[in-house]
TORDO-38103 format. One line per field, with one value per residue: chain; x, y, z of N, C-alpha, C in turn; residue number from 1. Coordinates in steps of 0.2 Angstrom, whole numbers, plus 5000, padded with zeros to 4 digits. Example, Ala and Ser with C-alpha at 12.3 -4.5 7.8 and 13.67 -1.06 7.14 Angstrom:
REM TORDO-38103
ch	[A, A] $
n_u	[5066, 5064] $
n_v	[4972, 4989] $
n_w	[5039, 5035] $
ca_u	[5062, 5068] $
ca_v	[4978, 4995] $
ca_w	[5039, 5036] $
c_u	[5066, 5064] $
c_v	[4984, 5000] $
c_w	[5039, 5039] $
i	[1, 2] $
//
This chain:
REM TORDO-38103
ch	[A, A, A, A, A, A, A, A, A, A, A, A, A, A, A, A, A, A, A, A, A, A, A, A, A, A, A, A, A, A, A, A, A, A, A, A, A, A, A, A, A, A, A, A, A, A, A, A, A, A, A, A, A, A, A, A, A, A, A, A, A, A, A, A, A, A, A, A, A, A, A, A, A, A, A, A, A, A, A, A, A, A, A, A, A, A, A, A, A, A, A, A, A, A, A, A, A, A, A, A, A, A, A, A, A, A, A, A, A, A, A, A, A, A, A, A, A, A, A, A, A, A, A, A, A, A, A, A, A, A, A, A, A, A, A, A, A, A, A, A, A, A, A, A, A, A, A, A, A, A, A, A, A, A, A, A, A, A, A, A, A, A, A, A, A, A, A, A, A, A, A, A, A, A, A, A, A, A, A, A, A, A, A, A, A, A, A, A, A, A, A, A, A, A, A, A, A, A, A, A, A, A, A, A, A, A, A, A, A, A, A, A, A, A, A, A, A, A, A, A, A, A, A, A, A, A, A, A, A, A, A, A, A, A, A, A, A, A, A, A, A, A, A, A, A, A, A, A, A, A, A, A, A, A, A, A, A, A, A, A, A, A, A, A, A, A, A, A, A, A, A, A, A, A, A, A, A, A, A, A, A, A, A, A, A, A, A, A, A, A, A, A, A, A] $
n_u	[5029, 5034, 5033, 5039, 5037, 5044, 5048, 5041, 5041, 5032, 5031, 5016, 5010, 4996, 4982, 4969, 4957, 4944, 4942, 4954, 4970, 4972, 4981, 4990, 4985, 4981, 4978, 4969, 4971, 4960, 4965, 4979, 4987, 5000, 5003, 5011, 5014, 5016, 5015, 5021, 5024, 5009, 5002, 5010, 5007, 4992, 4993, 4999, 4989, 4976, 4981, 4992, 5008, 5020, 5036, 5046, 5055, 5065, 5070, 5072, 5076, 5081, 5071, 5064, 5061, 5048, 5041, 5047, 5042, 5027, 5027, 5033, 5023, 5011, 5012, 5023, 5037, 5053, 5066, 5071, 5073, 5081, 5094, 5097, 5107, 5099, 5083, 5067, 5057, 5042, 5024, 5014, 4997, 4981, 4967, 4948, 4933, 4923, 4934, 4940, 4956, 4974, 4990, 5006, 5023, 5037, 5053, 5065, 5074, 5070, 5070, 5086, 5090, 5101, 5110, 5115, 5110, 5096, 5099, 5105, 5097, 5085, 5093, 5087, 5076, 5066, 5062, 5046, 5042, 5030, 5034, 5031, 5028, 5031, 5029, 5037, 5050, 5068, 5075, 5068, 5067, 5079, 5078, 5066, 5070, 5081, 5072, 5066, 5073, 5077, 5065, 5053, 5037, 5031, 5023, 5014, 5011, 5009, 5012, 5017, 5014, 5027, 5041, 5051, 5046, 5045, 5057, 5055, 5054, 5037, 5034, 5039, 5030, 5020, 5006, 4996, 4990, 4979, 4975, 4961, 4966, 4978, 4979, 4975, 4985, 4996, 4991, 4987, 4975, 4957, 4947, 4938, 4935, 4941, 4955, 4958, 4955, 4967, 4977, 4976, 4979, 4993, 5000, 4997, 4997, 4998, 4988, 4976, 4969, 4959, 4955, 4940, 4936, 4920, 4915, 4917, 4927, 4937, 4942, 4954, 4960, 4969, 4959, 4945, 4934, 4930, 4919, 4917, 4907, 4908, 4906, 4895, 4899, 4902, 4914, 4928, 4941, 4951, 4964, 4973, 4963, 4966, 4978, 4974, 4965, 4973, 4983, 4974, 4969, 4979, 4984, 4972, 4976, 4986, 4978, 4972, 4959, 4945, 4946, 4934, 4928, 4942, 4940, 4929, 4931, 4943, 4937, 4927, 4937, 4942, 4932, 4930, 4942, 4941, 4933, 4938, 4950, 4967, 4981, 4992, 4984, 4972, 4968, 4961, 4957, 4956, 4948, 4940, 4936, 4927, 4918, 4911, 4898, 4892] $
n_v	[5093, 5078, 5058, 5048, 5030, 5021, 5004, 4987, 4974, 4960, 4942, 4934, 4921, 4913, 4903, 4895, 4893, 4882, 4887, 4896, 4890, 4881, 4880, 4865, 4860, 4853, 4855, 4855, 4862, 4873, 4876, 4888, 4900, 4911, 4928, 4945, 4956, 4964, 4977, 4988, 4987, 4987, 4996, 5008, 5003, 5007, 5019, 5021, 5017, 5025, 5037, 5045, 5050, 5040, 5035, 5022, 5015, 5001, 4983, 4970, 4952, 4937, 4930, 4941, 4948, 4947, 4955, 4969, 4970, 4968, 4983, 4992, 4988, 4992, 5007, 5012, 5019, 5012, 5014, 5016, 5004, 4990, 4978, 4963, 4950, 4933, 4928, 4934, 4945, 4936, 4931, 4919, 4916, 4915, 4913, 4915, 4907, 4917, 4928, 4934, 4934, 4929, 4931, 4925, 4932, 4934, 4943, 4943, 4951, 4964, 4966, 4970, 4981, 4996, 5011, 5018, 5014, 5022, 5035, 5036, 5037, 5046, 5058, 5061, 5067, 5080, 5096, 5096, 5087, 5071, 5056, 5041, 5027, 5011, 4996, 4986, 4984, 4987, 4998, 5009, 5020, 5025, 5030, 5039, 5048, 5054, 5058, 5068, 5077, 5083, 5090, 5083, 5077, 5065, 5052, 5037, 5021, 5012, 4997, 4980, 4982, 4981, 4979, 4986, 4999, 5005, 5013, 5025, 5040, 5047, 5059, 5066, 5062, 5067, 5063, 5049, 5033, 5020, 5005, 4999, 4987, 4992, 5006, 5001, 4997, 5006, 5017, 5009, 5009, 5002, 5006, 5013, 5029, 5031, 5027, 5038, 5050, 5048, 5049, 5061, 5068, 5063, 5065, 5079, 5088, 5079, 5072, 5061, 5044, 5032, 5018, 5007, 4994, 4985, 4995, 5007, 5024, 5036, 5054, 5063, 5079, 5093, 5101, 5097, 5083, 5069, 5057, 5042, 5031, 5012, 5006, 4992, 4976, 4960, 4950, 4942, 4941, 4949, 4954, 4967, 4978, 4988, 4993, 4999, 5007, 5016, 5022, 5026, 5037, 5045, 5048, 5057, 5067, 5074, 5078, 5088, 5087, 5089, 5083, 5074, 5071, 5064, 5054, 5046, 5041, 5034, 5025, 5019, 5014, 5002, 4996, 4989, 4983, 4973, 4963, 4955, 4943, 4941, 4953, 4965, 4962, 4965, 4976, 4992, 4999, 5019, 5021, 5012, 5011, 5025, 5018, 5007, 4998, 5003] $
n_w	[4955, 4959, 4961, 4971, 4976, 4987, 4989, 4991, 4981, 4975, 4973, 4973, 4981, 4978, 4988, 4985, 4997, 5010, 5022, 5033, 5035, 5052, 5068, 5067, 5058, 5042, 5026, 5012, 4996, 4985, 4974, 4967, 4962, 4955, 4956, 4954, 4967, 4982, 4993, 4989, 4975, 4972, 4976, 4969, 4955, 4957, 4958, 4946, 4937, 4940, 4933, 4937, 4937, 4941, 4951, 4953, 4967, 4974, 4976, 4967, 4967, 4962, 4948, 4943, 4932, 4930, 4937, 4935, 4922, 4923, 4930, 4920, 4911, 4917, 4917, 4926, 4933, 4930, 4931, 4945, 4951, 4957, 4955, 4964, 4972, 4975, 4982, 4975, 4987, 4993, 4995, 5003, 5000, 5009, 5000, 5007, 5005, 5005, 5001, 5011, 5017, 5023, 5024, 5022, 5024, 5016, 5016, 5007, 4994, 4996, 5010, 5009, 5005, 5006, 5013, 5003, 4993, 4995, 4996, 4982, 4976, 4981, 4979, 4967, 4968, 4975, 4986, 4990, 4981, 4984, 4994, 4994, 5007, 5012, 5026, 5021, 5017, 5021, 5033, 5036, 5042, 5040, 5026, 5030, 5037, 5028, 5018, 5025, 5026, 5015, 5012, 5007, 5003, 5014, 5014, 5022, 5024, 5038, 5037, 5036, 5054, 5065, 5074, 5068, 5066, 5077, 5078, 5068, 5066, 5067, 5068, 5056, 5046, 5034, 5029, 5035, 5030, 5034, 5040, 5052, 5062, 5060, 5065, 5078, 5083, 5080, 5090, 5102, 5103, 5104, 5098, 5082, 5085, 5095, 5090, 5081, 5087, 5098, 5089, 5082, 5096, 5096, 5084, 5078, 5067, 5055, 5042, 5042, 5034, 5041, 5035, 5036, 5034, 5029, 5034, 5027, 5026, 5035, 5035, 5042, 5048, 5056, 5055, 5049, 5047, 5037, 5029, 5020, 5013, 5009, 4992, 4991, 4983, 4978, 4986, 4978, 4981, 4993, 4994, 4988, 4991, 5002, 4995, 4983, 4987, 4994, 4982, 4973, 4982, 4984, 4970, 4968, 4976, 4969, 4958, 4961, 4967, 4978, 4996, 4997, 4985, 4983, 4991, 4987, 4975, 4978, 4985, 4976, 4968, 4975, 4977, 4965, 4963, 4976, 4969, 4960, 4956, 4963, 4966, 4961, 4948, 4950, 4951, 4945, 4930, 4926, 4920, 4920, 4934, 4933, 4924, 4931, 4935, 4950] $
ca_u	[5029, 5033, 5030, 5041, 5035, 5050, 5042, 5043, 5041, 5033, 5029, 5012, 5008, 4988, 4981, 4960, 4955, 4939, 4943, 4960, 4973, 4972, 4988, 4990, 4980, 4985, 4971, 4970, 4969, 4956, 4969, 4985, 4990, 5004, 5004, 5015, 5012, 5019, 5010, 5025, 5020, 5001, 5002, 5014, 5001, 4987, 4994, 4998, 4981, 4973, 4983, 4996, 5015, 5024, 5042, 5046, 5062, 5065, 5074, 5071, 5080, 5080, 5065, 5062, 5060, 5041, 5040, 5049, 5037, 5022, 5028, 5033, 5017, 5009, 5013, 5026, 5043, 5054, 5071, 5077, 5072, 5090, 5094, 5101, 5108, 5098, 5077, 5064, 5052, 5037, 5019, 5009, 4993, 4977, 4959, 4944, 4926, 4922, 4937, 4945, 4963, 4979, 4996, 5014, 5028, 5045, 5055, 5070, 5077, 5066, 5076, 5090, 5090, 5108, 5110, 5119, 5106, 5092, 5105, 5107, 5088, 5082, 5096, 5085, 5069, 5067, 5057, 5039, 5041, 5029, 5036, 5026, 5033, 5026, 5035, 5040, 5059, 5071, 5080, 5062, 5068, 5084, 5073, 5060, 5075, 5082, 5068, 5062, 5079, 5076, 5057, 5048, 5032, 5029, 5016, 5015, 5005, 5014, 5011, 5015, 5015, 5030, 5047, 5056, 5041, 5047, 5062, 5056, 5051, 5033, 5032, 5041, 5026, 5013, 5000, 4996, 4986, 4980, 4966, 4960, 4972, 4986, 4978, 4975, 4996, 4999, 4988, 4984, 4966, 4953, 4942, 4942, 4933, 4947, 4961, 4956, 4957, 4973, 4981, 4977, 4983, 5001, 5002, 4991, 4999, 4996, 4982, 4975, 4966, 4957, 4952, 4936, 4933, 4914, 4912, 4921, 4935, 4938, 4948, 4954, 4966, 4967, 4952, 4940, 4934, 4925, 4917, 4917, 4906, 4910, 4900, 4896, 4903, 4903, 4920, 4931, 4949, 4952, 4971, 4975, 4960, 4968, 4985, 4969, 4963, 4979, 4986, 4969, 4969, 4985, 4983, 4966, 4977, 4990, 4974, 4969, 4953, 4943, 4945, 4927, 4929, 4945, 4939, 4925, 4934, 4946, 4932, 4926, 4942, 4944, 4926, 4931, 4948, 4941, 4927, 4943, 4957, 4975, 4984, 4991, 4982, 4965, 4969, 4958, 4960, 4954, 4941, 4934, 4931, 4922, 4912, 4910, 4891, 4890] $
ca_v	[5087, 5070, 5055, 5042, 5026, 5018, 5000, 4982, 4971, 4953, 4936, 4932, 4913, 4913, 4898, 4896, 4887, 4884, 4891, 4898, 4884, 4882, 4876, 4858, 4855, 4850, 4857, 4855, 4868, 4870, 4880, 4890, 4905, 4916, 4935, 4949, 4962, 4969, 4983, 4992, 4986, 4987, 5004, 5010, 5002, 5009, 5025, 5022, 5015, 5031, 5041, 5049, 5046, 5037, 5031, 5016, 5012, 4995, 4979, 4962, 4946, 4930, 4929, 4948, 4949, 4948, 4962, 4972, 4968, 4972, 4990, 4994, 4987, 4997, 5015, 5015, 5019, 5010, 5019, 5017, 4999, 4987, 4970, 4959, 4942, 4932, 4926, 4940, 4946, 4934, 4929, 4914, 4918, 4909, 4916, 4909, 4907, 4924, 4934, 4935, 4932, 4929, 4932, 4925, 4937, 4934, 4948, 4943, 4957, 4969, 4968, 4972, 4990, 5000, 5020, 5020, 5015, 5028, 5039, 5037, 5037, 5051, 5061, 5063, 5070, 5087, 5098, 5096, 5081, 5066, 5050, 5035, 5022, 5005, 4994, 4979, 4985, 4987, 5005, 5013, 5025, 5031, 5034, 5045, 5055, 5057, 5063, 5075, 5082, 5084, 5092, 5079, 5074, 5057, 5047, 5031, 5017, 5009, 4991, 4978, 4984, 4978, 4984, 4991, 5007, 5010, 5017, 5028, 5048, 5047, 5067, 5069, 5060, 5073, 5058, 5041, 5028, 5015, 5002, 4998, 4985, 4995, 5010, 5000, 4994, 5013, 5020, 5006, 5011, 4997, 5007, 5017, 5033, 5032, 5028, 5044, 5054, 5047, 5050, 5067, 5071, 5060, 5069, 5085, 5091, 5073, 5071, 5053, 5042, 5026, 5011, 5003, 4988, 4987, 5002, 5015, 5026, 5041, 5055, 5070, 5083, 5097, 5106, 5092, 5077, 5067, 5050, 5039, 5022, 5009, 5001, 4984, 4971, 4953, 4951, 4938, 4943, 4957, 4957, 4973, 4983, 4994, 4996, 5001, 5014, 5022, 5024, 5032, 5042, 5051, 5052, 5063, 5074, 5076, 5081, 5094, 5084, 5091, 5075, 5070, 5066, 5059, 5048, 5043, 5038, 5027, 5019, 5015, 5009, 4998, 4988, 4987, 4977, 4965, 4959, 4952, 4938, 4945, 4959, 4969, 4960, 4967, 4985, 4993, 5007, 5025, 5022, 5005, 5014, 5028, 5016, 5002, 5001, 5001] $
ca_w	[4959, 4957, 4967, 4972, 4979, 4990, 4992, 4990, 4974, 4977, 4970, 4976, 4978, 4981, 4987, 4987, 5004, 5010, 5028, 5034, 5041, 5060, 5070, 5070, 5053, 5038, 5023, 5003, 4993, 4979, 4968, 4966, 4956, 4955, 4954, 4956, 4969, 4986, 4995, 4986, 4967, 4970, 4977, 4962, 4950, 4958, 4957, 4938, 4933, 4941, 4928, 4939, 4936, 4948, 4950, 4958, 4969, 4976, 4974, 4965, 4965, 4955, 4946, 4944, 4927, 4928, 4941, 4931, 4915, 4927, 4932, 4913, 4907, 4920, 4917, 4931, 4928, 4935, 4931, 4950, 4953, 4954, 4954, 4969, 4973, 4980, 4981, 4978, 4992, 4992, 5000, 5004, 5004, 5009, 5002, 5008, 5001, 5006, 4999, 5017, 5016, 5028, 5022, 5026, 5020, 5017, 5014, 5002, 4989, 4998, 5015, 5007, 5004, 5009, 5015, 4997, 4989, 4998, 4995, 4976, 4974, 4984, 4975, 4961, 4970, 4978, 4991, 4988, 4978, 4986, 4996, 4998, 5009, 5016, 5029, 5019, 5017, 5028, 5032, 5035, 5048, 5039, 5021, 5031, 5040, 5022, 5015, 5029, 5026, 5009, 5012, 5002, 5009, 5016, 5016, 5027, 5025, 5040, 5036, 5043, 5060, 5069, 5079, 5064, 5065, 5083, 5078, 5065, 5068, 5064, 5067, 5050, 5042, 5035, 5031, 5037, 5028, 5039, 5042, 5059, 5063, 5060, 5067, 5085, 5084, 5082, 5095, 5108, 5105, 5100, 5093, 5077, 5086, 5100, 5086, 5076, 5093, 5099, 5081, 5081, 5098, 5095, 5077, 5077, 5061, 5050, 5039, 5042, 5033, 5042, 5031, 5043, 5030, 5027, 5036, 5023, 5028, 5039, 5034, 5047, 5048, 5062, 5054, 5045, 5044, 5030, 5030, 5016, 5014, 5003, 4985, 4990, 4977, 4982, 4986, 4977, 4984, 4997, 4996, 4986, 4993, 5005, 4992, 4978, 4989, 4993, 4977, 4970, 4984, 4981, 4964, 4969, 4978, 4962, 4952, 4963, 4969, 4985, 4998, 4998, 4979, 4980, 4995, 4983, 4968, 4979, 4987, 4968, 4965, 4980, 4977, 4960, 4965, 4978, 4965, 4957, 4960, 4962, 4970, 4955, 4944, 4952, 4951, 4939, 4925, 4929, 4915, 4923, 4939, 4931, 4921, 4934, 4937, 4956] $
c_u	[5030, 5034, 5033, 5039, 5041, 5047, 5044, 5037, 5039, 5030, 5023, 5011, 5000, 4984, 4972, 4959, 4947, 4937, 4953, 4962, 4972, 4977, 4984, 4988, 4983, 4977, 4973, 4968, 4965, 4961, 4975, 4986, 4995, 5004, 5010, 5011, 5017, 5016, 5015, 5021, 5014, 5000, 5003, 5009, 4994, 4987, 4995, 4993, 4977, 4974, 4987, 5004, 5018, 5031, 5043, 5053, 5061, 5069, 5069, 5077, 5078, 5074, 5060, 5060, 5052, 5038, 5041, 5045, 5032, 5024, 5028, 5025, 5010, 5008, 5019, 5033, 5047, 5063, 5075, 5074, 5078, 5090, 5099, 5102, 5103, 5088, 5072, 5058, 5046, 5033, 5016, 5002, 4986, 4971, 4954, 4939, 4923, 4927, 4941, 4952, 4968, 4984, 5004, 5019, 5034, 5050, 5060, 5072, 5073, 5070, 5084, 5094, 5097, 5107, 5112, 5115, 5101, 5095, 5104, 5099, 5085, 5087, 5091, 5079, 5070, 5061, 5049, 5038, 5036, 5031, 5032, 5029, 5026, 5031, 5036, 5046, 5059, 5075, 5075, 5065, 5074, 5080, 5069, 5065, 5078, 5078, 5067, 5067, 5079, 5068, 5053, 5044, 5031, 5023, 5017, 5010, 5008, 5010, 5016, 5017, 5020, 5035, 5051, 5053, 5043, 5052, 5063, 5053, 5044, 5029, 5035, 5036, 5021, 5007, 5001, 4988, 4985, 4972, 4967, 4963, 4977, 4986, 4979, 4983, 4997, 4997, 4988, 4980, 4963, 4948, 4940, 4940, 4940, 4954, 4962, 4959, 4963, 4980, 4980, 4978, 4991, 5003, 4997, 4993, 4998, 4989, 4982, 4969, 4965, 4954, 4947, 4932, 4926, 4911, 4916, 4928, 4933, 4943, 4948, 4960, 4965, 4961, 4946, 4939, 4927, 4925, 4917, 4914, 4909, 4904, 4902, 4896, 4903, 4911, 4924, 4939, 4950, 4960, 4973, 4969, 4962, 4974, 4981, 4967, 4969, 4982, 4980, 4968, 4975, 4984, 4976, 4971, 4981, 4984, 4970, 4961, 4952, 4943, 4939, 4925, 4934, 4943, 4933, 4926, 4939, 4940, 4930, 4930, 4943, 4939, 4928, 4937, 4946, 4934, 4932, 4949, 4964, 4976, 4987, 4986, 4975, 4963, 4964, 4960, 4956, 4946, 4937, 4932, 4927, 4917, 4908, 4903, 4889, 4890] $
c_v	[5080, 5067, 5050, 5037, 5021, 5010, 4992, 4979, 4963, 4950, 4935, 4926, 4912, 4906, 4896, 4890, 4888, 4888, 4891, 4892, 4886, 4879, 4869, 4855, 4856, 4852, 4857, 4860, 4866, 4874, 4883, 4892, 4909, 4923, 4940, 4956, 4964, 4976, 4990, 4993, 4989, 4995, 5011, 5010, 5004, 5019, 5028, 5022, 5021, 5037, 5044, 5045, 5047, 5034, 5025, 5016, 5006, 4989, 4973, 4957, 4940, 4929, 4936, 4951, 4951, 4953, 4968, 4975, 4972, 4978, 4992, 4994, 4990, 5005, 5016, 5014, 5016, 5009, 5017, 5011, 4994, 4981, 4970, 4953, 4941, 4930, 4934, 4940, 4941, 4934, 4923, 4917, 4914, 4915, 4913, 4910, 4913, 4929, 4936, 4933, 4932, 4927, 4930, 4928, 4934, 4940, 4948, 4948, 4962, 4970, 4968, 4979, 4992, 5007, 5021, 5021, 5020, 5033, 5042, 5039, 5043, 5059, 5065, 5066, 5077, 5090, 5098, 5092, 5074, 5059, 5045, 5030, 5017, 5003, 4987, 4980, 4987, 4995, 5010, 5020, 5031, 5034, 5040, 5051, 5059, 5060, 5068, 5081, 5086, 5089, 5089, 5077, 5068, 5057, 5040, 5026, 5012, 4999, 4985, 4980, 4980, 4983, 4989, 4999, 5009, 5015, 5022, 5034, 5049, 5055, 5070, 5067, 5065, 5068, 5052, 5037, 5021, 5013, 5001, 4996, 4989, 5002, 5009, 4999, 5000, 5015, 5017, 5007, 5005, 4999, 5013, 5026, 5035, 5031, 5034, 5050, 5054, 5049, 5060, 5072, 5069, 5065, 5075, 5087, 5087, 5073, 5063, 5051, 5032, 5023, 5007, 4995, 4989, 4995, 5009, 5015, 5032, 5044, 5062, 5074, 5089, 5102, 5103, 5086, 5075, 5059, 5047, 5030, 5018, 5007, 4994, 4982, 4964, 4951, 4944, 4939, 4949, 4960, 4965, 4980, 4990, 4998, 5001, 5008, 5019, 5025, 5029, 5038, 5049, 5053, 5058, 5069, 5077, 5080, 5087, 5093, 5088, 5083, 5072, 5068, 5061, 5052, 5041, 5040, 5033, 5024, 5015, 5011, 5003, 4991, 4985, 4980, 4971, 4962, 4955, 4947, 4943, 4951, 4964, 4967, 4963, 4974, 4990, 4999, 5013, 5024, 5018, 5009, 5019, 5027, 5012, 5003, 5000, 5005] $
c_w	[4958, 4964, 4965, 4977, 4980, 4993, 4990, 4984, 4976, 4972, 4974, 4973, 4982, 4980, 4989, 4991, 5006, 5018, 5028, 5039, 5047, 5063, 5070, 5063, 5046, 5032, 5015, 5001, 4987, 4972, 4969, 4961, 4959, 4952, 4956, 4960, 4975, 4987, 4990, 4978, 4968, 4970, 4969, 4957, 4949, 4957, 4947, 4935, 4934, 4937, 4932, 4937, 4940, 4945, 4956, 4959, 4974, 4973, 4973, 4964, 4959, 4953, 4944, 4939, 4926, 4933, 4936, 4926, 4918, 4926, 4925, 4910, 4910, 4919, 4922, 4929, 4934, 4935, 4940, 4954, 4952, 4958, 4960, 4970, 4977, 4978, 4979, 4984, 4988, 4997, 5001, 5005, 5003, 5007, 5002, 5004, 5000, 5003, 5002, 5016, 5020, 5023, 5026, 5021, 5022, 5012, 5007, 4999, 4993, 5004, 5014, 5003, 5009, 5008, 5007, 4993, 4990, 4996, 4988, 4973, 4976, 4982, 4969, 4962, 4974, 4980, 4985, 4983, 4984, 4988, 4999, 5001, 5014, 5021, 5027, 5015, 5022, 5028, 5034, 5038, 5045, 5030, 5024, 5033, 5033, 5020, 5018, 5027, 5019, 5006, 5007, 5008, 5009, 5018, 5018, 5027, 5030, 5041, 5033, 5049, 5062, 5071, 5076, 5065, 5071, 5084, 5071, 5068, 5064, 5065, 5061, 5044, 5042, 5032, 5031, 5034, 5031, 5038, 5049, 5064, 5065, 5065, 5075, 5086, 5086, 5087, 5103, 5109, 5102, 5096, 5089, 5079, 5091, 5096, 5083, 5082, 5095, 5093, 5082, 5088, 5098, 5089, 5076, 5069, 5055, 5049, 5039, 5038, 5035, 5039, 5039, 5037, 5027, 5028, 5033, 5026, 5032, 5037, 5039, 5045, 5055, 5061, 5053, 5047, 5041, 5032, 5023, 5015, 5008, 4997, 4985, 4986, 4981, 4980, 4983, 4980, 4986, 4997, 4993, 4987, 4996, 4998, 4985, 4981, 4991, 4987, 4972, 4974, 4983, 4976, 4964, 4971, 4971, 4957, 4955, 4967, 4977, 4987, 5000, 4991, 4978, 4985, 4990, 4978, 4971, 4983, 4981, 4968, 4968, 4977, 4970, 4961, 4969, 4974, 4960, 4960, 4958, 4967, 4964, 4952, 4944, 4951, 4944, 4936, 4928, 4926, 4917, 4930, 4937, 4927, 4925, 4937, 4945, 4960] $
i	[1, 2, 3, 4, 5, 6, 7, 8, 9, 10, 11, 12, 13, 14, 15, 16, 17, 18, 19, 20, 21, 22, 23, 24, 25, 26, 27, 28, 29, 30, 31, 32, 33, 34, 35, 36, 37, 38, 39, 40, 41, 42, 43, 44, 45, 46, 47, 48, 49, 50, 51, 52, 53, 54, 55, 56, 57, 58, 59, 60, 61, 62, 63, 64, 65, 66, 67, 68, 69, 70, 71, 72, 73, 74, 75, 76, 77, 78, 79, 80, 81, 82, 83, 84, 85, 86, 87, 88, 89, 90, 91, 92, 93, 94, 95, 96, 97, 98, 99, 100, 101, 102, 103, 104, 105, 106, 107, 108, 109, 110, 111, 112, 113, 114, 115, 116, 117, 118, 119, 120, 121, 122, 123, 124, 125, 126, 127, 128, 129, 130, 131, 132, 133, 134, 135, 136, 137, 138, 139, 140, 141, 142, 143, 144, 145, 146, 147, 148, 149, 150, 151, 152, 153, 154, 155, 156, 157, 158, 159, 160, 161, 162, 163, 164, 165, 166, 167, 168, 169, 170, 171, 172, 173, 174, 175, 176, 177, 178, 179, 180, 181, 182, 183, 184, 185, 186, 187, 188, 189, 190, 191, 192, 193, 194, 195, 196, 197, 198, 199, 200, 201, 202, 203, 204, 205, 206, 207, 208, 209, 210, 211, 212, 213, 214, 215, 216, 217, 218, 219, 220, 221, 222, 223, 224, 225, 226, 227, 228, 229, 230, 231, 232, 233, 234, 235, 236, 237, 238, 239, 240, 241, 242, 243, 244, 245, 246, 247, 248, 249, 250, 251, 252, 253, 254, 255, 256, 257, 258, 259, 260, 261, 262, 263, 264, 265, 266, 267, 268, 269, 270, 271, 272, 273, 274, 275, 276, 277, 278, 279, 280, 281, 282, 283, 284, 285, 286, 287, 288, 289, 290, 291, 292, 293, 294] $
//
């Protein structure tokens, strides 16, 4: 079983602010740092740092060498990453004094995926392999369609939620990993229990992991439901918390861990990540997760 993460690679420009900028306001930043990120890259790095073998597919543009270096240094297989002309995808991230963030995303190279490129990548993967997807690249509907035809196990993090997702056939998805905001957007329901019930109704065969911030996370499938609380830490930057959780939980599946043990490991890893600055840079190694005193 192989894991392919077909996803974004971004340069993250992170600004420290007292509070999030409001409409019409000019706000001075207390500092600026550049990190490598993108939901795709973050999740691949989390998988690799958790001990999984992961192949990443995606596109980089001008200045993309640093993104390739970060992948390779983390142990992510970058053989299927290609270069295109133009700027890399990037974000402008505000992080306030409480560690909360807001993100402005520019797709750049991530939005230049072609059907030919998708077919070239998927030709190397087969029935039973895992495909992890997020919504920071284009042609997500086509990728899901082709992967389903090849009998890959499709895991989707429907973030950011936008109109493009409405063209995707969610019935082809085996597992959804989403937070409560995304859950509300997918289902139209405002509360976690209602979100879970509606997801069960809409996609009865899918496994669901709903993350709830400080309230932890919930796993459900057709037969069981498990809950996992957080491990409280002082938050520095929550940017990669969900991506860390995703990567570590998928790694637990590859290892054959039970769902409760996988949730616990993913929650520990996510807590370590939020105690550090940056996106990809904040994701802990497996031994750090195992040894962290929380």
